[in-house]
ZAZA-483263 format. One record per residue (C-alpha): residue number from 1; residue in one letter; x, y, z. Coordinates in pm, whole numbers. Layout:
<nodes>
resi NUM, resn a, px X, py Y, pz Z $
...
</nodes>
This chain:
<nodes>
resi 1, resn m, px 8042, py 6520, pz 18004 $
resi 2, resn k, px 7920, py 6826, pz 17820 $
resi 3, resn k, px 7953, py 7167, pz 17984 $
resi 4, resn v, px 7647, py 7379, pz 17925 $
resi 5, resn f, px 7707, py 7749, pz 17992 $
resi 6, resn l, px 7379, py 7938, pz 18006 $
resi 7, resn l, px 7375, py 8311, pz 17946 $
resi 8, resn l, px 7057, py 8430, pz 18109 $
resi 9, resn s, px 6905, py 8740, pz 17956 $
resi 10, resn l, px 6820, py 8909, pz 18283 $
resi 11, resn a, px 7091, py 9125, pz 18439 $
resi 12, resn v, px 7038, py 8956, pz 18773 $
resi 13, resn t, px 6890, py 8621, pz 18864 $
resi 14, resn a, px 6827, py 8578, pz 19235 $
resi 15, resn l, px 6753, py 8271, pz 19441 $
resi 16, resn s, px 6655, py 8348, pz 19798 $
resi 17, resn a, px 6678, py 7984, pz 19900 $
resi 18, resn n, px 7057, py 7975, pz 19927 $
resi 19, resn a, px 7114, py 8341, pz 20025 $
resi 20, resn q, px 7346, py 8406, pz 19731 $
resi 21, resn l, px 7299, py 8654, pz 19452 $
resi 22, resn y, px 7347, py 8514, pz 19101 $
resi 23, resn l, px 7470, py 8780, pz 18860 $
resi 24, resn t, px 7420, py 8724, pz 18488 $
resi 25, resn g, px 7460, py 8931, pz 18177 $
resi 26, resn a, px 7600, py 9279, pz 18144 $
resi 27, resn s, px 7679, py 9533, pz 18416 $
resi 28, resn p, px 7534, py 9676, pz 18641 $
resi 29, resn y, px 7348, py 9531, pz 18938 $
resi 30, resn t, px 7157, py 9799, pz 19132 $
resi 31, resn q, px 6981, py 9790, pz 19466 $
resi 32, resn n, px 6789, py 10078, pz 19628 $
resi 33, resn f, px 6643, py 9885, pz 19927 $
resi 34, resn n, px 6303, py 10051, pz 19883 $
resi 35, resn a, px 6118, py 9718, pz 19917 $
resi 36, resn i, px 6287, py 9596, pz 20236 $
resi 37, resn s, px 5971, py 9616, pz 20443 $
resi 38, resn g, px 5916, py 9267, pz 20301 $
resi 39, resn g, px 6269, py 9152, pz 20386 $
resi 40, resn l, px 6621, py 9208, pz 20262 $
resi 41, resn p, px 6700, py 9149, pz 19893 $
resi 42, resn t, px 6855, py 8818, pz 19791 $
resi 43, resn g, px 7222, py 8800, pz 19883 $
resi 44, resn w, px 7207, py 9071, pz 20151 $
resi 45, resn s, px 7236, py 9012, pz 20526 $
resi 46, resn g, px 7332, py 9193, pz 20844 $
resi 47, resn y, px 7612, py 9036, pz 21049 $
resi 48, resn i, px 7732, py 9095, pz 21405 $
resi 49, resn s, px 8056, py 9006, pz 21586 $
resi 50, resn s, px 8248, py 9033, pz 21259 $
resi 51, resn g, px 8626, py 9035, pz 21284 $
resi 52, resn p, px 8932, py 9072, pz 21061 $
resi 53, resn s, px 8931, py 8696, pz 20989 $
resi 54, resn f, px 8570, py 8610, pz 21075 $
resi 55, resn i, px 8263, py 8690, pz 20870 $
resi 56, resn g, px 8052, py 8707, pz 21185 $
resi 57, resn t, px 7706, py 8580, pz 21267 $
resi 58, resn v, px 7388, py 8657, pz 21073 $
resi 59, resn y, px 7152, py 8878, pz 21274 $
resi 60, resn a, px 6779, py 8919, pz 21217 $
resi 61, resn f, px 6656, py 9214, pz 21012 $
resi 62, resn d, px 6340, py 9404, pz 21110 $
resi 63, resn g, px 6167, py 9551, pz 20805 $
resi 64, resn s, px 5914, py 9758, pz 20997 $
resi 65, resn v, px 5905, py 10129, pz 20912 $
resi 66, resn n, px 5835, py 10194, pz 21281 $
resi 67, resn f, px 6209, py 10214, pz 21346 $
resi 68, resn g, px 6290, py 10568, pz 21248 $
resi 69, resn v, px 6605, py 10747, pz 21359 $
resi 70, resn y, px 6613, py 10967, pz 21668 $
resi 71, resn d, px 6334, py 11225, pz 21672 $
resi 72, resn t, px 6520, py 11545, pz 21763 $
resi 73, resn t, px 6193, py 11731, pz 21810 $
resi 74, resn n, px 6022, py 11504, pz 22058 $
resi 75, resn g, px 6294, py 11265, pz 22171 $
resi 76, resn y, px 6266, py 10891, pz 22142 $
resi 77, resn n, px 5958, py 10701, pz 22253 $
resi 78, resn a, px 5767, py 11029, pz 22237 $
resi 79, resn s, px 5395, py 11020, pz 22299 $
resi 80, resn g, px 5212, py 10915, pz 21984 $
resi 81, resn s, px 5535, py 10813, pz 21814 $
resi 82, resn a, px 5601, py 10464, pz 21682 $
resi 83, resn c, px 5980, py 10516, pz 21657 $
resi 84, resn i, px 6025, py 10255, pz 21923 $
resi 85, resn q, px 6337, py 10094, pz 22065 $
resi 86, resn n, px 6570, py 10276, pz 21830 $
resi 87, resn v, px 6815, py 10453, pz 22059 $
resi 88, resn l, px 6794, py 10187, pz 22329 $
resi 89, resn k, px 6821, py 9877, pz 22112 $
resi 90, resn g, px 7074, py 9775, pz 21851 $
resi 91, resn g, px 6963, py 9605, pz 21533 $
resi 92, resn f, px 6946, py 9600, pz 21154 $
resi 93, resn k, px 6648, py 9810, pz 21049 $
resi 94, resn n, px 6448, py 9966, pz 20768 $
resi 95, resn y, px 6546, py 10334, pz 20784 $
resi 96, resn p, px 6426, py 10633, pz 20580 $
resi 97, resn s, px 6700, py 10716, pz 20332 $
resi 98, resn a, px 6900, py 11035, pz 20374 $
resi 99, resn n, px 6811, py 11097, pz 20009 $
resi 100, resn v, px 6480, py 11233, pz 20138 $
resi 101, resn c, px 6500, py 11239, pz 20518 $
resi 102, resn a, px 6633, py 11546, pz 20695 $
resi 103, resn a, px 6799, py 11557, pz 21034 $
resi 104, resn g, px 6524, py 11626, pz 21285 $
resi 105, resn d, px 6231, py 11493, pz 21082 $
resi 106, resn s, px 5965, py 11365, pz 21317 $
resi 107, resn c, px 5919, py 10994, pz 21360 $
resi 108, resn t, px 5579, py 11017, pz 21193 $
resi 109, resn t, px 5732, py 11189, pz 20891 $
resi 110, resn q, px 6011, py 10933, pz 20870 $
resi 111, resn q, px 5758, py 10654, pz 20842 $
resi 112, resn t, px 5595, py 10810, pz 20535 $
resi 113, resn y, px 5907, py 10808, pz 20317 $
resi 114, resn t, px 5911, py 10543, pz 20045 $
resi 115, resn d, px 6283, py 10592, pz 19976 $
resi 116, resn r, px 6433, py 10344, pz 20224 $
resi 117, resn a, px 6782, py 10236, pz 20329 $
resi 118, resn f, px 6938, py 9927, pz 20490 $
resi 119, resn g, px 7046, py 10045, pz 20833 $
resi 120, resn v, px 7192, py 9942, pz 21165 $
resi 121, resn r, px 7171, py 10094, pz 21510 $
resi 122, resn q, px 7485, py 10002, pz 21699 $
resi 123, resn s, px 7472, py 9923, pz 22068 $
resi 124, resn s, px 7717, py 9814, pz 22331 $
resi 125, resn n, px 7845, py 9459, pz 22295 $
resi 126, resn t, px 7759, py 9410, pz 22661 $
resi 127, resn a, px 7394, py 9507, pz 22606 $
resi 128, resn s, px 7158, py 9213, pz 22637 $
resi 129, resn a, px 6927, py 9375, pz 22378 $
resi 130, resn g, px 7182, py 9369, pz 22097 $
resi 131, resn p, px 7535, py 9238, pz 22153 $
resi 132, resn g, px 7792, py 9226, pz 21876 $
resi 133, resn f, px 7724, py 9562, pz 21710 $
resi 134, resn d, px 8021, py 9767, pz 21840 $
resi 135, resn s, px 8250, py 9660, pz 21698 $
resi 136, resn g, px 8143, py 9389, pz 21455 $
resi 137, resn a, px 7841, py 9521, pz 21263 $
resi 138, resn a, px 7854, py 9449, pz 20890 $
resi 139, resn f, px 7638, py 9490, pz 20581 $
resi 140, resn v, px 7713, py 9178, pz 20376 $
resi 141, resn l, px 7647, py 9089, pz 20012 $
resi 142, resn k, px 7709, py 8727, pz 19906 $
resi 143, resn l, px 7760, py 8649, pz 19536 $
resi 144, resn a, px 7750, py 8297, pz 19393 $
resi 145, resn n, px 8059, py 8374, pz 19182 $
resi 146, resn t, px 8199, py 8630, pz 18938 $
resi 147, resn h, px 8232, py 8407, pz 18628 $
resi 148, resn g, px 8309, py 8615, pz 18320 $
resi 149, resn m, px 8352, py 8937, pz 18519 $
resi 150, resn s, px 8654, py 9163, pz 18567 $
resi 151, resn n, px 8721, py 9512, pz 18705 $
resi 152, resn v, px 8445, py 9468, pz 18964 $
resi 153, resn a, px 8360, py 9788, pz 19154 $
resi 154, resn m, px 8082, py 9910, pz 19380 $
resi 155, resn d, px 7930, py 10254, pz 19425 $
resi 156, resn f, px 7706, py 10314, pz 19726 $
resi 157, resn k, px 7590, py 10577, pz 19972 $
resi 158, resn l, px 7698, py 10564, pz 20335 $
resi 159, resn q, px 7451, py 10752, pz 20553 $
resi 160, resn s, px 7490, py 10887, pz 20906 $
resi 161, resn l, px 7134, py 10941, pz 21029 $
resi 162, resn d, px 7137, py 11038, pz 21398 $
resi 163, resn t, px 7273, py 11380, pz 21496 $
resi 164, resn t, px 7237, py 11294, pz 21866 $
resi 165, resn s, px 7495, py 11014, pz 21836 $
resi 166, resn g, px 7821, py 11132, pz 21983 $
resi 167, resn r, px 8011, py 10812, pz 21916 $
resi 168, resn a, px 8180, py 10785, pz 21575 $
resi 169, resn t, px 8206, py 10458, pz 21381 $
resi 170, resn t, px 8470, py 10394, pz 21114 $
resi 171, resn w, px 8374, py 10154, pz 20835 $
resi 172, resn k, px 8573, py 9950, pz 20583 $
resi 173, resn v, px 8480, py 9791, pz 20250 $
resi 174, resn q, px 8630, py 9443, pz 20214 $
resi 175, resn y, px 8597, py 9128, pz 20005 $
resi 176, resn g, px 8661, py 8762, pz 20075 $
resi 177, resn i, px 8650, py 8443, pz 19870 $
resi 178, resn g, px 8435, py 8148, pz 19977 $
resi 179, resn a, px 8103, py 8106, pz 20154 $
resi 180, resn n, px 8253, py 8196, pz 20492 $
resi 181, resn p, px 8593, py 8354, pz 20429 $
resi 182, resn t, px 8863, py 8369, pz 20693 $
resi 183, resn t, px 9071, py 8617, pz 20495 $
resi 184, resn f, px 8944, py 8958, pz 20385 $
resi 185, resn t, px 9107, py 9220, pz 20161 $
resi 186, resn d, px 9042, py 9593, pz 20184 $
resi 187, resn a, px 8893, py 9760, pz 19878 $
resi 188, resn t, px 9023, py 10098, pz 19765 $
resi 189, resn v, px 8751, py 10347, pz 19858 $
resi 190, resn t, px 8727, py 10703, pz 19727 $
resi 191, resn g, px 8470, py 10981, pz 19741 $
resi 192, resn g, px 8449, py 11082, pz 20104 $
resi 193, resn s, px 8449, py 10980, pz 20467 $
resi 194, resn l, px 8381, py 10628, pz 20593 $
resi 195, resn v, px 8288, py 10762, pz 20939 $
resi 196, resn t, px 7931, py 10786, pz 21071 $
resi 197, resn g, px 7798, py 10927, pz 21396 $
resi 198, resn g, px 7988, py 11204, pz 21576 $
resi 199, resn h, px 7676, py 11428, pz 21576 $
resi 200, resn v, px 7685, py 11435, pz 21193 $
resi 201, resn f, px 7397, py 11384, pz 20950 $
resi 202, resn s, px 7546, py 11289, pz 20613 $
resi 203, resn n, px 7486, py 11108, pz 20284 $
resi 204, resn v, px 7824, py 11029, pz 20127 $
resi 205, resn s, px 7861, py 10875, pz 19779 $
resi 206, resn l, px 8153, py 10631, pz 19778 $
resi 207, resn h, px 8332, py 10425, pz 19514 $
resi 208, resn a, px 8496, py 10095, pz 19610 $
resi 209, resn s, px 8737, py 9930, pz 19367 $
resi 210, resn f, px 8834, py 9564, pz 19407 $
resi 211, resn g, px 9114, py 9574, pz 19150 $
resi 212, resn t, px 9169, py 9230, pz 18999 $
resi 213, resn g, px 9078, py 9053, pz 19324 $
resi 214, resn l, px 8729, py 8958, pz 19206 $
resi 215, resn d, px 8812, py 8881, pz 18842 $
resi 216, resn d, px 8645, py 8558, pz 18722 $
resi 217, resn v, px 8614, py 8394, pz 19065 $
resi 218, resn s, px 8452, py 8049, pz 19039 $
resi 219, resn s, px 8354, py 8018, pz 19406 $
resi 220, resn n, px 8141, py 8229, pz 19637 $
resi 221, resn v, px 8232, py 8594, pz 19694 $
resi 222, resn v, px 8158, py 8803, pz 20003 $
resi 223, resn i, px 8155, py 9184, pz 19989 $
resi 224, resn r, px 8108, py 9360, pz 20322 $
resi 225, resn i, px 8087, py 9710, pz 20467 $
resi 226, resn v, px 8210, py 9645, pz 20817 $
resi 227, resn a, px 8296, py 9821, pz 21144 $
resi 228, resn l, px 8604, py 9640, pz 21279 $
resi 229, resn i, px 8709, py 9882, pz 21552 $
resi 230, resn y, px 8522, py 10008, pz 21857 $
resi 231, resn s, px 8346, py 10341, pz 21816 $
resi 232, resn a, px 8525, py 10655, pz 21931 $
resi 233, resn n, px 8410, py 10926, pz 22174 $
resi 234, resn s, px 8111, py 10892, pz 22406 $
resi 235, resn g, px 7733, py 10907, pz 22403 $
resi 236, resn n, px 7481, py 10730, pz 22181 $
resi 237, resn r, px 7610, py 10500, pz 21911 $
resi 238, resn a, px 7551, py 10572, pz 21545 $
resi 239, resn s, px 7253, py 10490, pz 21328 $
resi 240, resn t, px 7414, py 10408, pz 20995 $
resi 241, resn a, px 7261, py 10304, pz 20662 $
resi 242, resn i, px 7367, py 10212, pz 20311 $
resi 243, resn d, px 7166, py 10290, pz 20000 $
resi 244, resn d, px 7175, py 10300, pz 19619 $
resi 245, resn v, px 7427, py 10022, pz 19566 $
resi 246, resn n, px 7557, py 9997, pz 19208 $
resi 247, resn l, px 7780, py 9699, pz 19133 $
resi 248, resn t, px 7962, py 9725, pz 18800 $
resi 249, resn w, px 8194, py 9499, pz 18601 $
resi 250, resn t, px 8355, py 9448, pz 18263 $
resi 251, resn g, px 8247, py 9151, pz 18053 $
resi 252, resn t, px 7943, py 8926, pz 18076 $
resi 253, resn a, px 7858, py 8752, pz 18401 $
resi 254, resn k, px 7797, py 8381, pz 18343 $
resi 255, resn t, px 7617, py 8195, pz 18617 $
resi 256, resn g, px 7490, py 7891, pz 18429 $
resi 257, resn i, px 7760, py 7672, pz 18583 $
resi 258, resn v, px 7886, py 7704, pz 18940 $
resi 259, resn d, px 8187, py 7494, pz 19030 $
resi 260, resn v, px 8201, py 7549, pz 19404 $
resi 261, resn n, px 8518, py 7369, pz 19511 $
resi 262, resn g, px 8695, py 7266, pz 19192 $
resi 263, resn n, px 8452, py 6979, pz 19135 $
resi 264, resn p, px 8339, py 6874, pz 18786 $
resi 265, resn v, px 8058, py 7094, pz 18664 $
resi 266, resn t, px 7688, py 7021, pz 18658 $
resi 267, resn g, px 7483, py 7132, pz 18356 $
resi 268, resn l, px 7115, py 7217, pz 18316 $
resi 269, resn t, px 6905, py 7341, pz 18025 $
resi 270, resn v, px 6535, py 7365, pz 17941 $
resi 271, resn l, px 6419, py 7180, pz 17629 $
resi 272, resn g, px 6152, py 7332, pz 17408 $
resi 273, resn n, px 5878, py 7562, pz 17535 $
resi 274, resn a, px 5780, py 7530, pz 17898 $
resi 275, resn t, px 5414, py 7549, pz 17999 $
resi 276, resn t, px 5246, py 7613, pz 18330 $
resi 277, resn e, px 5198, py 7236, pz 18362 $
resi 278, resn t, px 5506, py 7078, pz 18201 $
resi 279, resn v, px 5877, py 7156, pz 18170 $
resi 280, resn n, px 6135, py 6936, pz 17996 $
resi 281, resn f, px 6492, py 6946, pz 18127 $
resi 282, resn s, px 6822, py 6811, pz 18004 $
resi 283, resn y, px 7097, py 6779, pz 18262 $
resi 284, resn d, px 7442, py 6644, pz 18341 $
resi 285, resn v, px 7511, py 6580, pz 18709 $
resi 286, resn v, px 7813, py 6477, pz 18911 $
resi 287, resn g, px 7775, py 6234, pz 19200 $
resi 288, resn n, px 7471, py 6135, pz 19400 $
resi 289, resn g, px 7220, py 6346, pz 19589 $
resi 290, resn n, px 7133, py 6595, pz 19317 $
resi 291, resn v, px 6802, py 6779, pz 19349 $
resi 292, resn l, px 6615, py 6979, pz 19086 $
resi 293, resn s, px 6426, py 7276, pz 19231 $
resi 294, resn i, px 6209, py 7542, pz 19068 $
resi 295, resn y, px 6163, py 7891, pz 19214 $
resi 296, resn d, px 5948, py 8188, pz 19122 $
resi 297, resn l, px 6114, py 8530, pz 19103 $
resi 298, resn t, px 6036, py 8607, pz 19467 $
resi 299, resn g, px 6257, py 8314, pz 19565 $
resi 300, resn r, px 5966, py 8087, pz 19666 $
resi 301, resn k, px 6031, py 7720, pz 19591 $
resi 302, resn v, px 5742, py 7577, pz 19388 $
resi 303, resn f, px 5884, py 7234, pz 19302 $
resi 304, resn s, px 6160, py 6998, pz 19417 $
resi 305, resn q, px 6260, py 6646, pz 19309 $
resi 306, resn s, px 6566, py 6422, pz 19336 $
resi 307, resn v, px 6726, py 6335, pz 19002 $
resi 308, resn d, px 6892, py 6017, pz 18878 $
resi 309, resn q, px 7254, py 6063, pz 18775 $
resi 310, resn n, px 7216, py 5779, pz 18525 $
resi 311, resn n, px 6960, py 5975, pz 18322 $
resi 312, resn t, px 7007, py 6291, pz 18118 $
resi 313, resn d, px 6648, py 6407, pz 18070 $
resi 314, resn l, px 6358, py 6479, pz 18303 $
resi 315, resn t, px 5999, py 6579, pz 18228 $
resi 316, resn v, px 5814, py 6748, pz 18513 $
resi 317, resn n, px 5435, py 6740, pz 18488 $
resi 318, resn g, px 5145, py 6875, pz 18694 $
resi 319, resn l, px 5319, py 7192, pz 18808 $
resi 320, resn h, px 5012, py 7424, pz 18805 $
resi 321, resn l, px 5235, py 7731, pz 18771 $
resi 322, resn v, px 5117, py 8087, pz 18728 $
resi 323, resn p, px 5231, py 8214, pz 18385 $
resi 324, resn g, px 5562, py 8398, pz 18413 $
resi 325, resn m, px 5936, py 8366, pz 18462 $
resi 326, resn y, px 6091, py 8091, pz 18677 $
resi 327, resn i, px 6437, py 7976, pz 18785 $
resi 328, resn a, px 6542, py 7609, pz 18789 $
resi 329, resn k, px 6844, py 7492, pz 18989 $
resi 330, resn i, px 7010, py 7152, pz 19002 $
resi 331, resn g, px 7285, py 7062, pz 19247 $
resi 332, resn n, px 7408, py 6854, pz 19537 $
resi 333, resn g, px 7604, py 7104, pz 19745 $
resi 334, resn q, px 7926, py 7039, pz 19551 $
resi 335, resn s, px 7835, py 7177, pz 19210 $
resi 336, resn e, px 7521, py 7332, pz 19076 $
resi 337, resn a, px 7369, py 7495, pz 18769 $
resi 338, resn v, px 7090, py 7744, pz 18708 $
resi 339, resn a, px 6855, py 7796, pz 18413 $
resi 340, resn k, px 6577, py 8047, pz 18349 $
resi 341, resn f, px 6252, py 7966, pz 18168 $
resi 342, resn m, px 5919, py 8124, pz 18084 $
resi 343, resn a, px 5607, py 7923, pz 18163 $
resi 344, resn n, px 5316, py 8001, pz 17929 $
</nodes>
């Protein structure tokens, strides 16, 4: 069976459907979270109840800009303010970034900022409104693999946004191998403090090095910024955010083939020039149950069809696509492949 390794020209190809980020091409991958009012970027999630050997449980993200940090001028739930349920309710939220927000900005001002950050308000694990945040809150990035990559590192900003929060939270940067790892390894982090809260407003630029631990990994990779110990001191719990993530590597990321669990690879390529109506595919599949799916660049699935492992070619007609870039994926849960094409 031929092994087709596709080098996609985009630096990042994302498929929202399986919650993994596919990295391709040269370094870096960057994420500023400015568009999270429409939902978190592909690959990113908020987790609660995370532990040293447990990834945790995915928790819903609220993209509304109504959740500002504590309004030190008027207090929370102030008259005319839409900064609702922030201090009293834990959750993953769309916060104004400390790049532009100042401690004490009014709730109304916070809502006007277009520079946003991926944040979490921790609450007591006994609180019915938001259990699992203290300890156990985690910002999680899932990668499909790190084929062709070495010396993987991540720069990001860790932001402490609520000066009224007396409790202090200590964070770690870790990585694990597999879709739901049970073993995590600490990254080496330099640049400043990994503590938020404690009546501090801060915006700390950090560098996390993964050494050789993420070199050319063929299976899923989880990178997390996690609070594994209970917050210190007393008072309100921290409002913490991350922003301006910059993932770097040496080499060329190759996502065309994903061998999930040591299974034989599956291959996929696009033949000729695709149109908005017709795309011709050539494929090699392993086992039964393979499905070919097509996604637009927002992650919306626009086509899906089972494929016959006894064939090697498939022509898809009547697509009625909008001209532009699309992602095709073929797989059966054991192995999968991805190809990019332009429909004209």
